[in-house]
Structure formats: C-alpha cells, structure tokens
C-alpha positions as a Markdown table, in Angstrom:
| # | Residue | x | y | z |
|---|---|---|---|---|
| 1 | Met | -0.5 | 0.4 | -11.7 |
| 2 | Asp | -3.4 | 1.1 | -9.3 |
| 3 | Lys | -6.9 | 0.6 | -10.7 |
| 4 | Asp | -7.5 | 4.1 | -9.7 |
| 5 | Ile | -6.2 | 5.7 | -12.8 |
| 6 | Thr | -8.0 | 6.6 | -16.0 |
| 7 | Asp | -6.7 | 6.2 | -19.5 |
| 8 | Phe | -6.3 | 10.0 | -19.9 |
| 9 | Glu | -4.3 | 10.1 | -16.6 |
| 10 | Lys | -2.1 | 7.3 | -18.0 |
| 11 | Asp | -1.6 | 9.3 | -21.1 |
| 12 | Ile | -0.5 | 12.4 | -19.3 |
| 13 | Leu | 1.5 | 10.6 | -16.8 |
| 14 | Gly | 3.4 | 8.9 | -19.8 |
| 15 | Lys | 4.1 | 12.2 | -21.3 |
| 16 | Ile | 5.4 | 13.7 | -18.1 |
| 17 | Ile | 7.8 | 10.7 | -17.5 |
| 18 | Val | 9.2 | 11.2 | -21.1 |
| 19 | Thr | 9.3 | 14.9 | -20.9 |
| 20 | Cys | 11.0 | 15.0 | -17.5 |
| 21 | Glu | 13.3 | 12.0 | -18.4 |
| 22 | Arg | 12.2 | 9.6 | -15.6 |
| 23 | Asp | 12.2 | 5.8 | -15.5 |
| 24 | Val | 9.2 | 4.4 | -17.3 |
| 25 | Ala | 9.0 | 1.7 | -14.5 |
| 26 | Leu | 7.7 | 4.4 | -12.2 |
| 27 | Leu | 4.4 | 4.2 | -14.0 |
| 28 | Ser | 3.5 | 1.1 | -12.0 |
| 29 | Glu | 3.9 | 3.0 | -8.7 |
| 30 | Met | 1.4 | 5.8 | -9.4 |
| 31 | Asp | -2.3 | 6.2 | -9.4 |
| 32 | Gly | -4.6 | 9.2 | -10.2 |
| 33 | Asn | -4.1 | 10.6 | -6.7 |
| 34 | Ser | -0.2 | 10.5 | -6.7 |
| 35 | Thr | 1.6 | 13.6 | -5.9 |
| 36 | Ile | 3.6 | 14.9 | -9.0 |
| 37 | Leu | 6.1 | 17.4 | -7.5 |
| 38 | Gly | 8.3 | 17.4 | -4.4 |
| 39 | Pro | 10.0 | 15.0 | -2.2 |
| 40 | Glu | 6.9 | 12.9 | -1.5 |
| 41 | Ser | 6.4 | 12.3 | -5.3 |
| 42 | Val | 7.6 | 8.9 | -6.6 |
| 43 | Leu | 8.9 | 10.9 | -9.6 |
| 44 | Glu | 10.9 | 13.4 | -7.3 |
| 45 | Leu | 10.0 | 16.3 | -9.7 |
| 46 | Asp | 11.1 | 19.8 | -8.9 |
| 47 | Ser | 10.2 | 23.4 | -9.9 |
| 48 | Leu | 12.2 | 23.1 | -13.2 |
| 49 | Asp | 10.2 | 20.0 | -14.1 |
| 50 | Ala | 6.9 | 22.0 | -13.1 |
| 51 | Val | 7.8 | 24.4 | -16.0 |
| 52 | Glu | 8.3 | 21.6 | -18.4 |
| 53 | Ile | 5.0 | 20.1 | -17.4 |
| 54 | Val | 3.2 | 23.4 | -17.9 |
| 55 | Ser | 4.8 | 23.7 | -21.4 |
| 56 | Leu | 3.9 | 20.0 | -22.1 |
| 57 | Ile | 0.4 | 20.6 | -21.3 |
| 58 | Gln | 0.2 | 23.7 | -23.5 |
| 59 | Lys | 1.8 | 22.1 | -26.5 |
| 60 | Glu | 0.1 | 18.6 | -26.2 |
| 61 | Tyr | -3.5 | 19.8 | -25.2 |
| 62 | Gly | -3.6 | 23.5 | -26.0 |
| 63 | Val | -4.3 | 24.3 | -22.5 |
| 64 | Arg | -2.6 | 27.3 | -20.8 |
| 65 | Ile | -1.8 | 27.4 | -16.9 |
| 66 | Thr | -1.1 | 31.1 | -16.4 |
| 67 | Ser | -0.9 | 32.0 | -12.7 |
| 68 | Arg | 1.5 | 30.6 | -10.2 |
| 69 | Glu | -1.1 | 29.9 | -7.6 |
| 70 | Thr | -3.3 | 28.1 | -10.1 |
| 71 | Ser | -0.3 | 26.1 | -11.3 |
| 72 | Val | 0.5 | 24.9 | -7.8 |
| 73 | Glu | -3.0 | 23.6 | -7.4 |
| 74 | Ile | -3.2 | 22.0 | -10.7 |
| 75 | Leu | 0.2 | 20.3 | -10.5 |
| 76 | Ser | -0.6 | 18.8 | -7.0 |
| 77 | Ser | -1.6 | 15.6 | -8.5 |
| 78 | Leu | -2.0 | 13.5 | -11.6 |
| 79 | Arg | -5.8 | 13.8 | -11.3 |
| 80 | Ser | -5.9 | 17.6 | -10.7 |
| 81 | Ile | -3.8 | 18.0 | -14.0 |
| 82 | Ala | -6.2 | 15.6 | -15.9 |
| 83 | Asp | -9.3 | 17.3 | -14.4 |
| 84 | Tyr | -8.0 | 20.8 | -15.4 |
| 85 | Val | -7.0 | 19.8 | -18.8 |
| 86 | Lys | -10.4 | 18.1 | -19.5 |
| 87 | Ser | -12.2 | 21.3 | -18.1 |
| 88 | Gln | -10.3 | 23.6 | -20.6 |
| 89 | Met | -10.6 | 21.5 | -23.7 |
C-alpha cells in the first residue's frame, strides 16, 4: 500500500472492501487519492456499491450523506470520504 494513506483511510477502505465484497488483496493497490467508484477504480465499484458505502458510513460513523451532488463529490476518492467523515464527527 502506498505510504500516502492514513490509518483512518485504511479503516474505511477495509470496511468498503468487506461491505462491497471485493478482494482484500486490492488494499495494496490503493492510496488516499484512489478513485472509489467507476471503471477507473481498482475496486470497480458501481452506483449500487455507492448506496452500500453511504449506508456503511452512516452505520459505522453516524455520518449522513444526504444529497446526490454531495455524495458524488464525497465518494470521489478514499481521502474525500475520510475527510468528510472526520469533518462531521
């Protein structure tokens, strides 16, 4: 895993991988700036996975992502998810 990833980002990424049923080996291919959704993502997550991630964030961290525009921005990278969660806690 790239050195450019915090422990909090690793924690979130691990939960995303488990929730979205992806191979844990993909952890080593990602860093804080990695894209989470879409074909350019190592995880190859789609819009259904995005719904699962939003639900995961609410359940695990008590943080809600309410608008579609906001969720697209927040879910753009691992770092943006972690930054948003920290800002709302």
